[in-house]
C-alpha positions as CSV (number, residue, x, y, z in Angstrom):
1,M,-5.8,22.6,28.8
2,K,-2.4,22.4,27.2
3,S,-1.8,18.9,28.5
4,K,-5.1,17.6,26.8
5,K,-4.0,19.2,23.5
6,R,-0.6,17.6,23.9
7,E,-2.1,14.2,24.7
8,K,-4.3,14.4,21.6
9,K,-1.3,15.4,19.5
10,D,0.7,12.5,20.8
11,K,-1.9,9.8,20.0
12,L,-1.1,7.3,17.3
13,I,-3.4,7.9,14.3
14,F,-2.1,5.6,11.5
15,R,-4.8,3.0,12.0
16,R,-7.6,5.6,12.0
17,V,-6.2,7.3,8.8
18,F,-5.8,3.9,7.2
19,V,-9.4,2.9,7.9
20,A,-10.6,6.3,6.6
21,I,-8.6,5.9,3.4
22,G,-10.1,2.4,3.0
23,F,-13.6,3.9,3.4
24,I,-12.8,6.5,0.8
25,F,-11.6,3.7,-1.5
26,L,-14.8,1.8,-1.2
27,L,-16.9,5.0,-1.8
28,N,-14.8,5.8,-4.9
29,L,-15.1,2.2,-6.1
30,G,-18.9,2.4,-5.7
31,A,-19.2,5.8,-7.4
32,F,-16.9,4.6,-10.2
33,F,-19.0,1.6,-11.0
34,Y,-22.3,3.5,-10.6
35,K,-21.3,6.4,-12.9
36,F,-19.1,4.7,-15.5
37,G,-20.3,1.0,-15.2
38,N,-23.2,1.5,-17.7
39,G,-25.0,-1.5,-16.2
40,K,-22.2,-3.9,-16.9
41,N,-21.4,-6.5,-14.3
42,V,-17.8,-6.7,-13.4
43,T,-17.3,-9.9,-11.6
44,G,-15.0,-12.9,-11.3
45,L,-12.1,-13.1,-13.7
46,S,-13.3,-10.1,-15.7
47,V,-12.5,-7.6,-12.9
48,K,-9.1,-6.6,-14.3
49,E,-10.3,-6.1,-17.8
50,G,-13.6,-4.6,-16.7
51,I,-11.9,-2.0,-14.5
52,A,-9.4,-1.1,-17.2
53,E,-12.2,-0.7,-19.8
54,L,-14.2,1.4,-17.4
55,Y,-11.2,3.6,-16.5
56,N,-10.5,4.2,-20.2
57,T,-14.1,5.3,-20.8
58,M,-13.8,8.0,-18.1
59,P,-13.3,11.6,-19.2
60,L,-9.6,12.8,-18.9
61,A,-10.5,15.3,-16.1
62,S,-12.0,12.5,-14.0
63,R,-9.0,10.2,-14.5
64,I,-6.6,13.0,-13.5
65,F,-8.7,13.8,-10.4
66,L,-8.8,10.1,-9.4
67,V,-5.1,9.6,-9.8
68,T,-4.3,12.9,-8.0
69,Q,-6.6,12.0,-5.2
70,W,-4.9,8.6,-4.6
71,V,-1.4,10.0,-4.8
72,L,-2.4,12.6,-2.1
73,L,-4.0,9.9,0.1
74,F,-0.9,7.7,-0.3
75,L,1.4,10.6,0.7
76,L,-0.9,11.3,3.7
77,L,-0.5,7.7,4.8
78,I,3.3,7.9,4.5
79,F,3.3,11.2,6.5
80,V,1.1,9.7,9.2
81,S,3.3,6.6,9.4
82,F,6.5,8.7,10.0
83,R,4.6,10.9,12.5
84,D,3.5,7.9,14.5
85,R,7.0,6.5,14.5
86,N,8.3,9.7,16.0
87,V,5.5,9.7,18.6
88,K,6.4,6.1,19.6
89,K,10.1,7.1,20.0
90,L,9.1,10.0,22.3
91,N,6.9,7.8,24.4
92,E,9.6,5.2,24.7
93,E,12.2,7.8,25.8
94,I,9.9,9.2,28.4
95,S,8.5,5.9,29.7
96,G,11.5,5.2,32.0
97,I,11.7,8.7,33.5
98,N,9.9,9.6,36.7
99,L,10.1,13.4,36.7
100,N,8.9,13.8,40.3
101,K,11.5,11.4,41.6
102,L,14.4,13.1,39.9
103,K,13.4,16.7,40.8
104,V,15.9,18.5,43.0
105,R,14.4,19.8,46.2
106,K,15.8,23.4,46.0
107,G,16.9,23.2,42.4
108,T,15.5,24.4,39.2
109,D,14.1,22.6,36.2
110,L,17.5,22.9,34.6
111,D,19.0,21.0,37.6
112,T,16.3,18.3,37.0
113,L,17.1,18.2,33.3
114,Y,20.8,17.7,34.1
115,N,20.0,14.9,36.6
116,I,17.9,13.2,33.9
117,L,20.7,13.7,31.4
118,R,23.2,12.1,33.8
119,K,21.0,9.1,34.0
120,K,20.0,8.8,30.3
121,K,23.3,10.2,28.7
122,Q,21.3,11.5,25.7
123,L,17.9,12.9,25.1
124,R,16.1,14.4,22.1
125,I,15.1,18.0,22.5
126,A,11.6,17.0,21.6
127,T,11.6,14.6,24.5
128,V,12.8,17.4,26.9
129,A,9.9,19.6,25.6
130,K,7.4,16.9,26.2
131,L,8.7,15.8,29.5
132,F,8.7,19.3,31.0
133,K,5.6,20.4,29.1
134,I,7.3,23.3,27.4
135,K,7.7,24.5,23.9
136,K,10.4,23.0,21.7
137,D,12.1,26.5,21.5
138,A,12.3,26.7,25.3
139,A,13.7,23.2,25.5
140,E,16.3,24.2,22.9
141,E,17.3,27.2,25.1
142,W,17.6,25.0,28.2
143,C,19.9,22.6,26.4
144,E,22.0,25.5,25.1
145,I,22.3,26.8,28.6
146,L,23.7,23.4,29.7
147,E,26.0,23.5,26.7
148,N,27.3,27.0,27.6
149,G,28.1,25.7,31.1
150,N,30.1,22.8,29.6
151,L,27.6,20.3,31.1
152,A,26.2,19.0,27.8
153,V,26.6,19.1,24.1
154,V,23.7,19.9,21.6
155,D,24.1,18.0,18.4
156,T,22.0,16.7,15.4
157,V,21.7,12.9,15.2
158,K,19.7,11.3,12.4
159,G,17.8,14.5,11.7
160,S,16.8,15.1,15.4
161,R,18.4,17.7,17.7
162,V,19.7,15.9,20.8
163,V,21.5,16.9,24.0
164,K,24.3,14.7,25.2
165,L,26.1,14.6,28.5
166,S,29.6,16.1,28.0
């Protein structure tokens, strides 16, 4: 069950959110012209002046709501963009690792992590968590155990916690 949740969480959603925001834009535009258009046709070269004129006839509360809504939707789009970028990074880091091949026969998951670290030289802690299907806190603890044994170094690089081979 956790793996399905993790798979859903790791899907890229920027396109779907972008389409949803486009749909909201079209609905807003239709409602805008329906409610405040007063039967005027806004076509051709008069679009810019027509929209500005209609916007100025809107009540102040409606204008504030409209602007606030679009600012929040724009911020949502930025957040989703950054989130998808991080998911892509995680997927790229994991793509070259075959966990079953690197598992030690009589070893622990920490031994396997150390073998992966010897091969990759550096991993983000979020990658360790995803690879072993554990929580980020547990991955952090595993990396600290390696650090306490002078096998690795835990550091912060570009805002992400990483574990490096020492």
